[in-house]
MIDOSE-1310 file (N, C-alpha, C; in nm, 2 decimals, decimal comma, always signed):
residues 104
xxxx	+0,08/-0,12/+0,00/+0,00/+0,00/+0,00/+0,09/+0,13/+0,00; +0,20/+0,12/+0,07/+0,29/+0,24/+0,07/+0,34/+0,28/-0,07; +0,35/+0,18/-0,16/+0,39/+0,21/-0,30/+0,28/+0,29/-0,37; +0,16/+0,26/-0,34/+0,05/+0,32/-0,40/+0,04/+0,46/-0,35
xxxx	+0,06/+0,49/-0,22/+0,06/+0,62/-0,17/+0,18/+0,72/-0,21; +0,29/+0,66/-0,25/+0,41/+0,74/-0,28/+0,37/+0,83/-0,41; +0,41/+0,96/-0,40/+0,39/+1,04/-0,52/+0,50/+1,14/-0,51; +0,56/+1,16/-0,63/+0,67/+1,26/-0,65/+0,61/+1,40/-0,69
xxxx	+0,49/+1,40/-0,73/+0,42/+1,52/-0,79/+0,38/+1,61/-0,67; +0,41/+1,74/-0,69/+0,36/+1,83/-0,58/+0,21/+1,83/-0,59; +0,15/+1,87/-0,48/+0,01/+1,89/-0,47/-0,01/+2,05/-0,48; -0,12/+2,07/-0,55/-0,15/+2,22/-0,57/-0,22/+2,27/-0,44
xxxx	-0,21/+2,39/-0,40/-0,26/+2,45/-0,29/-0,36/+2,57/-0,34; -0,47/+2,58/-0,25/-0,55/+2,69/-0,29/-0,50/+2,82/-0,24; -0,52/+2,92/-0,31/-0,47/+3,06/-0,27/-0,59/+3,15/-0,28; -0,62/+3,23/-0,17/-0,74/+3,31/-0,18/-0,73/+3,42/-0,28
xxxx	-0,62/+3,46/-0,31/-0,61/+3,57/-0,42/-0,59/+3,52/-0,56; -0,59/+3,39/-0,59/-0,59/+3,33/-0,72/-0,68/+3,23/-0,73; -0,80/+3,26/-0,79/-0,91/+3,15/-0,81/-0,86/+3,04/-0,91; -0,76/+3,07/-0,99/-0,72/+2,97/-1,08/-0,65/+2,85/-1,00
xxxx	-0,60/+2,88/-0,88/-0,54/+2,78/-0,80/-0,65/+2,69/-0,75; -0,77/+2,73/-0,73/-0,88/+2,65/-0,70/-0,91/+2,53/-0,81; -0,91/+2,59/-0,93/-0,93/+2,49/-1,05/-0,82/+2,40/-1,05; -0,70/+2,44/-1,03/-0,58/+2,35/-1,04/-0,59/+2,25/-0,92
xxxx	-0,62/+2,30/-0,80/-0,63/+2,21/-0,69/-0,74/+2,09/-0,70; -0,85/+2,14/-0,76/-0,96/+2,04/-0,78/-0,91/+1,94/-0,89; -0,86/+1,98/-1,00/-0,81/+1,89/-1,09/-0,71/+1,80/-1,05; -0,62/+1,85/-0,97/-0,51/+1,78/-0,91/-0,57/+1,67/-0,81
xxxx	-0,68/+1,70/-0,75/-0,73/+1,61/-0,65/-0,78/+1,48/-0,71; -0,84/+1,49/-0,83/-0,89/+1,38/-0,89/-0,78/+1,28/-0,93; -0,66/+1,33/-0,97/-0,55/+1,24/-0,99/-0,50/+1,17/-0,87; -0,53/+1,22/-0,76/-0,49/+1,16/-0,63/-0,61/+1,11/-0,55
xxxx	-0,71/+1,08/-0,61/-0,84/+1,04/-0,54/-0,81/+0,91/-0,45; -0,75/+0,81/-0,51/-0,72/+0,69/-0,44/-0,64/+0,72/-0,32; -0,53/+0,80/-0,34/-0,44/+0,83/-0,23/-0,52/+0,91/-0,12; -0,59/+1,00/-0,16/-0,66/+1,09/-0,06/-0,77/+1,00/+0,02
xxxx	-0,84/+0,92/-0,05/-0,93/+0,84/+0,01/-0,87/+0,75/+0,12; -0,76/+0,69/+0,07/-0,68/+0,60/+0,16/-0,63/+0,67/+0,29; -0,58/+0,79/+0,27/-0,53/+0,87/+0,39/-0,64/+0,90/+0,48; -0,74/+0,95/+0,41/-0,87/+1,00/+0,49/-0,92/+0,88/+0,57
xxxx	-0,94/+0,77/+0,51/-0,99/+0,65/+0,58/-0,89/+0,61/+0,70; -0,76/+0,61/+0,67/-0,66/+0,57/+0,77/-0,67/+0,66/+0,89; -0,69/+0,79/+0,88/-0,68/+0,90/+0,98/-0,82/+0,95/+1,01; -0,92/+0,87/+0,98/-1,07/+0,92/+1,00/-1,09/+0,97/+1,14
xxxx	-1,04/+0,89/+1,24/-1,06/+0,92/+1,38/-0,99/+1,05/+1,42; -0,88/+1,08/+1,35/-0,80/+1,20/+1,40/-0,85/+1,32/+1,32; -0,90/+1,31/+1,20/-0,96/+1,43/+1,12/-1,11/+1,44/+1,13; -1,17/+1,35/+1,18/-1,32/+1,35/+1,19/-1,40/+1,33/+1,06
xxxx	-1,34/+1,27/+0,96/-1,40/+1,25/+0,83/-1,33/+1,14/+0,77; -1,42/+1,05/+0,71/-1,36/+0,94/+0,63/-1,35/+0,98/+0,49; -1,32/+0,89/+0,40/-1,31/+0,92/+0,26/-1,43/+0,99/+0,20; -1,41/+1,07/+0,10/-1,52/+1,15/+0,05/-1,62/+1,05/-0,01
xxxx	-1,74/+1,08/-0,01/-1,86/+1,01/-0,06/-1,85/+1,05/-0,22; -1,92/+0,97/-0,30/-1,93/+1,00/-0,44/-2,00/+1,14/-0,46; -2,09/+1,17/-0,37/-2,16/+1,30/-0,39/-2,06/+1,42/-0,37; -1,96/+1,40/-0,28/-1,86/+1,50/-0,25/-1,76/+1,51/-0,36
xxxx	-1,72/+1,40/-0,42/-1,64/+1,40/-0,53/-1,70/+1,47/-0,65; -1,84/+1,45/-0,66/-1,91/+1,51/-0,77/-1,91/+1,67/-0,75; -1,93/+1,71/-0,63/-1,92/+1,86/-0,60/-1,79/+1,91/-0,64; -1,68/+1,84/-0,61/-1,54/+1,89/-0,64/-1,53/+1,89/-0,81
xxxx	-1,59/+1,79/-0,86/-1,58/+1,79/-1,01/-1,67/+1,90/-1,06; -1,78/+1,94/-1,00/-1,86/+2,04/-1,05/-1,78/+2,18/-1,03; -1,71/+2,20/-0,93/-1,62/+2,32/-0,91/-1,52/+2,33/-1,01; -1,45/+2,23/-1,04/-1,34/+2,21/-1,13/-1,40/+2,24/-1,28
xxxx	-1,51/+2,18/-1,31/-1,57/+2,19/-1,45/-1,60/+2,34/-1,47; -1,68/+2,40/-1,36/-1,71/+2,54/-1,38/-1,60/+2,64/-1,39; -1,49/+2,61/-1,32/-1,37/+2,69/-1,33/-1,28/+2,68/-1,46; -1,31/+2,58/-1,53/-1,24/+2,55/-1,65/-1,23/+2,66/-1,75
xxxx	-1,35/+2,71/-1,77/-1,37/+2,83/-1,87/-1,30/+2,95/-1,82; -1,31/+3,00/-1,70/-1,23/+3,11/-1,65/-1,08/+3,08/-1,65; -1,05/+2,96/-1,63/-0,90/+2,92/-1,63/-0,85/+2,94/-1,77; -0,93/+2,89/-1,87/-0,89/+2,90/-2,01/-0,88/+3,05/-2,06
xxxx	-0,98/+3,13/-2,01/-0,97/+3,27/-2,05/-0,84/+3,34/-1,99; -0,82/+3,31/-1,87/-0,70/+3,37/-1,80/-0,57/+3,32/-1,87; -0,56/+3,19/-1,92/-0,45/+3,14/-1,99/-0,43/+3,22/-2,12; -0,54/+3,25/-2,19/-0,54/+3,31/-2,32/-0,50/+3,46/-2,30
xxxx	-0,52/+3,52/-2,18/-0,49/+3,66/-2,15/-0,36/+3,68/-2,09; -0,29/+3,57/-2,06/-0,16/+3,57/-1,99/-0,05/+3,64/-2,07; +0,03/+3,71/-2,01/+0,14/+3,79/-2,08/+0,22/+3,69/-2,18; +0,25/+3,57/-2,13/+0,34/+3,49/-2,22/+0,27/+3,44/-2,35
xxxx	+0,14/+3,46/-2,36/+0,06/+3,43/-2,48/+0,05/+3,56/-2,57; +0,10/+3,67/-2,53/+0,10/+3,79/-2,60/-0,04/+3,83/-2,65; -0,14/+3,84/-2,55/-0,27/+3,89/-2,58/-0,28/+4,02/-2,64; -0,38/+4,05/-2,71/-0,41/+4,18/-2,76/-0,53/+4,23/-2,70
xxxx	-0,55/+4,37/-2,70/-0,65/+4,43/-2,62/-0,79/+4,38/-2,68; -0,80/+4,35/-2,81/-0,93/+4,31/-2,87/-0,98/+4,18/-2,81; -0,90/+4,10/-2,74/-0,94/+3,98/-2,67/-1,02/+4,00/-2,55; -1,00/+4,12/-2,48/-1,06/+4,15/-2,36/-1,22/+4,15/-2,37
xxxx	-1,28/+4,23/-2,46/-1,42/+4,22/-2,46/-1,48/+4,08/-2,50; -1,42/+4,01/-2,58/-1,46/+3,88/-2,61/-1,45/+3,79/-2,49; -1,34/+3,80/-2,42/-1,32/+3,72/-2,30/-1,42/+3,75/-2,19; -1,46/+3,88/-2,17/-1,56/+3,91/-2,08/-1,69/+3,86/-2,12
xxxx	-1,73/+3,87/-2,24/-1,85/+3,82/-2,29/-1,86/+3,66/-2,27; -1,74/+3,60/-2,30/-1,74/+3,45/-2,28/-1,77/+3,42/-2,12; -1,71/+3,50/-2,04/-1,72/+3,47/-1,90/-1,86/+3,50/-1,85; -1,92/+3,60/-1,90/-2,06/+3,64/-1,86/-2,16/+3,53/-1,91
xxxx	-2,13/+3,49/-2,03/-2,23/+3,38/-2,09/-2,20/+3,24/-2,01; -2,08/+3,22/-1,97/-2,06/+3,10/-1,89/-2,13/+3,11/-1,76; -2,12/+3,22/-1,69/-2,19/+3,24/-1,56/-2,33/+3,23/-1,58; -2,39/+3,29/-1,69/-2,54/+3,29/-1,71/-2,59/+3,15/-1,73
xxxx	-2,50/+3,06/-1,81/-2,54/+2,94/-1,85/-2,54/+2,85/-1,72; -2,45/+2,88/-1,63/-2,44/+2,79/-1,51/-2,51/+2,85/-1,39; -2,59/+2,95/-1,41/-2,66/+3,00/-1,29/-2,76/+2,90/-1,24; -2,77/+2,90/-1,11/-2,86/+2,79/-1,06/-2,97/+2,85/-0,98
């Protein structure tokens, strides 16, 4: 079991000033689902929570899926992609449509 839990990849952390970090953290979580569930089951008495239920994993997936479009917009507007000013109105429209389409 120790071999299954070993991971050389860093885990993304959430940052309150960068919502893209939430998208990256949620996406990263799915790649480590087995590891996280194993750790949570092992330490359930200490942390007060066992492995996530499918409903909780679904909620994490929903957050990650919703944040995918804003993440793509931010990537396209990043300085290393050499964005032009004319991309801004289109990006804002895309974000507004995305939010309207996903309003609950």
